[in-house]
C-alpha positions in Angstrom: 96.5 87.9 98.6 99.1 89.1 96.1 102.2 91.3 96.6 103.7 93.3 93.8 107.4 93.1 93.3 107.8 95.8 90.8 106.4 99.4 90.9 102.7 99.1 90.0 100.7 102.3 89.6 96.9 103.1 89.8 94.8 103.4 86.7 93.4 106.9 85.8 90.0 106.4 87.5 91.5 105.1 90.7 94.2 107.9 90.7 91.5 110.5 90.3 89.6 109.3 93.4 92.8 108.9 95.3 94.1 112.4 94.5 90.7 113.9 95.4 90.7 112.1 98.7 94.2 113.4 99.7 93.2 116.9 98.6 90.1 116.9 100.8 91.5 115.0 103.8 92.8 118.2 105.5 89.4 119.9 105.0 87.5 117.0 106.4 89.6 117.2 109.6 89.8 121.0 109.9 86.3 121.9 108.6 84.2 118.8 108.7 83.9 118.5 104.9 82.4 115.2 103.8 84.3 113.1 101.3 81.5 111.3 99.4 83.6 108.5 97.9 85.3 107.6 101.2 83.9 104.6 103.1 81.3 105.6 105.8 83.6 104.3 108.5 86.3 106.8 107.4 83.6 109.5 107.1 82.4 108.8 110.6 86.0 108.7 112.0 86.9 112.1 110.4 83.7 113.6 111.7 84.5 112.4 115.3 88.0 113.8 115.0 86.7 117.2 113.8 84.2 117.3 116.6 86.9 116.6 119.2 89.0 119.5 117.9 86.0 121.8 118.0 85.0 120.6 121.5 88.5 121.6 122.7 87.9 125.1 121.4 90.6 124.7 118.8 91.0 125.0 115.1 93.6 123.2 112.9 95.1 123.9 109.6 95.9 120.4 108.1 97.8 120.6 104.8 98.7 117.4 102.9 101.3 118.0 100.2 102.4 115.4 97.6 106.2 115.1 98.0 106.6 113.7 94.5 104.4 116.5 93.0 106.6 119.1 94.7 109.7 117.4 93.2 108.1 117.3 89.8 108.3 113.5 89.8 104.6 112.8 90.4 104.3 109.1 89.6 101.3 108.6 91.9 100.8 106.1 94.7 102.5 102.7 94.5 100.2 99.6 94.7 102.0 97.5 97.3 99.6 94.5 97.4 96.0 93.5 96.6 93.4 91.0 97.7 89.9 90.1 96.8 86.9 88.1 97.8 83.8 87.0 95.9 82.5 90.6 95.7 85.3 93.2 96.0 88.9 93.8 94.8 91.2 95.7 97.2 94.4 97.6 96.5 96.9 98.6 99.3 98.6 101.8 98.2 101.6 103.8 99.5 102.7 107.4 98.8 104.9 109.9 100.5 103.5 113.2 101.7 104.4 116.2 103.7 101.9 117.0 106.4 101.8 120.4 108.0 99.6 120.9 111.1 99.0 124.2 112.8 96.8 124.3 115.9 95.2 127.5 117.0 93.1 128.7 119.9 91.2 132.0 119.6 93.3 132.7 116.5 96.6 132.3 118.3 99.0 129.6 117.2 99.5 127.0 119.9 101.5 124.4 118.0 102.9 123.8 114.5 104.9 121.1 112.8 105.7 119.8 109.4 106.5 116.1 109.1 107.4 113.7 106.3 104.7 110.9 106.2 103.8 107.9 104.2 100.0 107.6 103.5 98.7 104.1 103.5 95.3 103.6 101.8 93.1 100.7 100.7 91.1 101.4 97.5 88.1 99.0 96.9 86.2 98.3 93.8 83.5 95.8 92.8 85.1 92.5 91.5 84.7 92.3 87.7 82.3 89.6 86.4 79.7 89.9 89.2 76.3 91.7 89.2 77.5 94.9 90.8 74.0 96.4 90.6 72.8 94.0 93.3 75.7 94.7 95.7 74.8 96.4 99.0 76.2 99.9 99.3 75.8 102.8 101.8 74.4 106.1 100.5 77.3 108.6 100.7 74.7 111.4 101.5 72.4 109.9 104.2 74.2 106.7 105.2 71.3 104.4 104.6 72.0 100.9 103.3 70.7 100.1 99.8 71.9 98.4 96.6 74.0 100.0 93.9 71.2 99.8 91.4 68.8 101.7 93.8 71.4 104.4 94.5 71.9 104.9 90.7 68.1 105.3 90.3 68.0 107.5 93.5 68.5 106.6 97.1 65.1 105.4 98.5 65.7 107.5 101.7 67.2 110.9 100.6 66.5 110.6 96.8 70.1 111.5 95.9 71.1 109.9 92.5 74.6 108.6 91.7 76.6 107.3 88.8 78.5 104.0 89.3 81.8 106.0 89.3 80.5 108.0 92.3 80.2 104.8 94.3 83.1 102.7 93.3 86.0 102.6 93.5 86.1 104.1 97.0 88.7 104.7 99.8 88.0 102.1 102.5 91.0 102.5 104.8 93.7 105.1 105.4 96.4 106.0 107.9 99.6 108.0 108.1 103.0 106.8 109.4 105.7 109.3 110.2 109.2 109.1 108.8 112.0 109.8 111.3 114.5 110.8 108.6 114.5 114.3 107.1 113.2 114.9 103.6 115.9 114.6 100.9 115.3 118.1 99.6 115.4 119.7 103.0 118.5 117.7 103.9 120.2 118.9 100.7 119.4 122.5 101.4 120.6 122.2 105.0 123.9 120.7 103.9 124.3 123.5 101.4 123.8 126.1 104.1 126.3 124.3 106.3 128.9 124.3 103.5 128.3 128.0 102.8 128.5 128.8 106.5 131.7 126.9 106.9 133.2 128.7 103.9 132.3 132.1 105.4 133.7 131.1 108.8 136.9 129.8 107.2 137.2 133.0 105.2 136.8 135.2 108.3 139.3 133.1 110.3 141.8 133.2 107.5 141.5 137.0 107.3 141.9 137.4 111.0 145.1 135.2 111.0 146.6 137.1 108.1 145.9 140.5 109.7 147.4 139.3 113.0 150.6 138.2 111.2 150.8 141.5 109.4 150.4 143.5 112.6 152.6 141.4 114.9 155.3 140.0 112.5 155.1 142.5 109.6 154.4 139.7 107.3 152.8 140.3 103.9 149.2 139.2 103.3 149.3 135.5 102.3 146.5 134.8 99.8 147.4 131.1 99.6 147.3 130.7 103.4 143.9 132.5 103.5 142.6 130.1 100.8 143.8 127.0 102.7 142.3 128.2 106.0 139.0 129.0 104.2 138.8 125.5 102.7 139.9 123.9 105.9 137.2 125.8 107.9 134.5 124.6 105.5 135.7 121.0 105.7 135.9 121.1 109.5 132.4 122.7 109.8 130.9 120.2 107.4 132.5 117.2 109.1 131.2 118.3 112.5 127.8 118.7 111.0 127.8 115.2 109.6 128.8 113.7 112.9 126.1 115.6 114.8 123.6 114.7 112.0 124.3 111.0 112.4 124.1 111.2 116.2 120.7 113.1 115.8 119.4 110.4 113.4 120.4 107.7 115.9 118.7 109.6 118.7 115.5 110.1 116.7 115.6 106.5 115.6 115.9 105.4 119.3 113.1 107.7 120.4 110.7 106.8 117.5 111.4 103.1 117.9 111.5 102.8 121.6 109.8 99.5 122.6 109.3 98.4 119.0 112.0 95.8 119.0 110.5 92.4 118.3 107.6 93.7 116.3 108.9 92.8 112.8 107.7 89.2 112.9 104.1 90.0 114.0 102.8 90.3 110.4 103.8 86.9 109.2 103.3 85.1 112.5 99.8 86.5 113.1 98.7 86.0 109.5 99.9 82.4 109.6 98.0 81.7 112.8 94.8 83.3 111.6 94.8 81.5 108.2 94.4 78.2 110.1 90.9 79.5 111.0 90.1 82.0 108.2 91.9 81.2 104.9 90.8 84.6 103.5 92.5 86.5 106.4 94.7 89.5 105.5 97.0 91.3 107.9 96.6 94.5 105.9 92.9 94.3 106.4 93.2 93.5 110.1 95.7 96.3 110.8 93.5 98.9 109.0 90.5 97.7 110.9 92.3 97.6 114.2 93.5 101.2 113.8 90.0 102.3 112.8 88.5 100.7 115.9 91.1 102.3 118.2 90.8 105.8 116.6 87.0 105.6 116.7 87.0 104.6 120.4 89.5 107.4 121.2 87.7 110.2 119.3 84.2 109.1 120.5 82.4 111.1 123.1 81.4 107.9 125.0 83.0 104.7 123.9 80.4 102.7 125.9 77.8 103.7 123.2 79.9 102.0 120.5 78.6 98.7 119.3 82.1 97.3 118.7 83.6 98.3 122.1 83.1 95.7 124.8 85.6 97.0 127.5 85.6 99.2 130.5 85.6 103.0 130.3 88.8 104.5 128.7 91.3 106.5 130.6 90.3 110.2 130.5 93.7 111.0 128.9 92.4 109.5 125.7 89.8 112.3 125.4 92.6 114.9 125.1 93.9 113.4 121.8 93.2 115.6 118.8 95.3 113.7 116.2 97.0 110.3 116.0 99.2 108.6 113.4 100.1 105.0 113.4 103.7 104.3 114.6 104.0 101.6 111.9 104.4 98.8 114.4 102.3 96.2 116.1 103.5 93.5 118.5 101.6 90.3 119.0 101.4 89.7 122.7 98.9 86.7 122.9 96.7 84.6 120.7 94.0 82.3 122.0 91.1 80.4 120.5 88.1 79.3 122.5 84.6 78.1 121.4 84.9 79.4 117.9 86.3 82.9 118.8 89.9 84.2 118.6 91.2 86.7 121.2 94.3 88.7 120.3 96.3 91.1 122.4 98.5 93.6 120.6 100.8 96.4 121.5 100.1 99.2 119.0 102.3 102.3 118.6 101.1 105.8 117.8 102.4 109.3 117.4 99.8 111.5 119.0 98.9 115.2 119.6 97.4 116.0 122.9 95.5 119.2 123.9 95.2 119.9 127.6 95.8 122.8 130.0 95.9 125.2 127.0 98.9 123.3 125.7 99.5 121.1 122.7 102.0 118.2 123.2 103.4 115.6 120.8 104.1 112.1 122.1 105.3 108.7 121.0 103.0 106.2 122.7 102.3 102.5 123.0 98.7 101.1 123.6 97.7 97.7 124.6 94.7 96.7 122.6 92.7 93.4 122.9 90.5 92.3 120.0 88.1 89.3 119.4 86.1 87.9 116.6 84.3 84.7 115.6 86.3 82.4 113.3 83.5 79.9 112.8 81.9 82.4 110.4 83.5 83.4 107.1 85.2 86.8 107.2 83.4 89.6 105.3 86.2 91.9 104.1 83.9 94.7 103.3 81.8 94.7 106.4 81.1 98.3 107.7 79.5 99.3 111.0 77.8 102.2 109.2 75.9 100.0 106.7 74.2 97.4 108.9 70.8 95.8 108.2 68.9 94.4 111.1 68.6 90.6 110.7 65.1 90.7 112.3 63.3 93.6 110.7 65.8 94.4 107.8 65.9 98.1 108.8 69.2 99.8 108.0 71.0 101.9 110.7 74.3 103.3 111.7 75.8 100.8 114.2 78.5 103.2 115.2 75.8 105.3 116.8 73.3 102.6 117.8 73.9 99.3 119.6 70.2 98.3 119.1 68.1 98.5 116.0 66.2 101.8 116.3 63.2 100.2 114.5 62.6 97.0 116.5 65.1 97.3 119.4 67.0 94.1 118.6 70.7 94.2 119.7 73.0 93.6 116.8 75.6 90.8 117.1 78.6 92.6 115.5 81.0 89.9 116.7 79.6 87.5 114.2 80.6 89.9 111.4 83.8 91.6 112.5 86.4 92.3 115.1 85.4 93.9 118.4 87.6 95.8 120.8 87.8 94.4 124.4 90.4 96.6 126.0 92.4 99.7 125.2 95.0 101.1 127.6 98.2 103.2 127.5 101.7 101.9 128.2 104.1 104.9 128.0 
């Protein structure tokens, strides 16, 4: 895995796919629009979230605005790091966005916010030098597993034909993290308004003091004194604002980071421990996969039907969540290896929107999640639960919706391919 020290930007083809993804993300959540070049795991996750919002009798306007584009400095997403295996090259990208959410019920606004976010994505392409036409790939239209060459000629199941550029590169992971600090542009505007307000206040106070002196002491109107009081009023107002602004940033930082102390070392520590068993392990891959598993379990109608979920029924409160963003922190609680399997307990932080009792509430939360996977089998970095082929009959099926092969009834052993979720609980 490689980390980029300087600013590395996406090529034109990658940028085109990335921009189209961000432009359609809000429509996928709000209207159920399908993003054809998004990985099927993402497609399924967005579909579940949209259905949750609809089941609650709500509608949502979800607007994603490129901050750099608004500032006329649109340099595109930064490539933070990359990793690859024998088949695929992966790029971890970051870019700042403003996300505006408006939740309505029967046309009446119930909740609205506008937050500064960082969008984290993984863009995957076929590794150069391999026979890409023989690589397995999921049909973006019907979800059936096939090969790239067959999809280019026409999906054997739904007959949809694709160009290679339609299939790869594609978005295979995404999540937002919220920024506690205000946007630079909004902060500058607010400070300008405070300065203007202080100037007006100082002017009014100066005028009142001069009029008082004229009426009580028969003094002449003192323009210099009025000017000094005006400037002094502006400076006092602005100084008071700065003090309150710093205190507010400290408060927001404490609220947003409550319980996150001690999480900074998890990335390096966990990756070091896992590489002893799986040299190809990437924490970026794991964190994206873990968030996807948690969100899918939360948004599903019944988590017990999920192939990857091996735990007890989730708390009913999870079924009131309509949107959740990663709190940008995981804390490793425990790590054990037994009989070729690794079990990991993590505290994972989220910023969530709840819909219950005709109210929408925003919360900072901590979840305890326990994961497990086989480490005596090489890690497949591009394994997808929505493009599984039955090892017994070779039939393809969506394992998010089916624990057993619908053709021969064989239960699929997902733990031999990827992480499973053993437990998910709330710690508020």
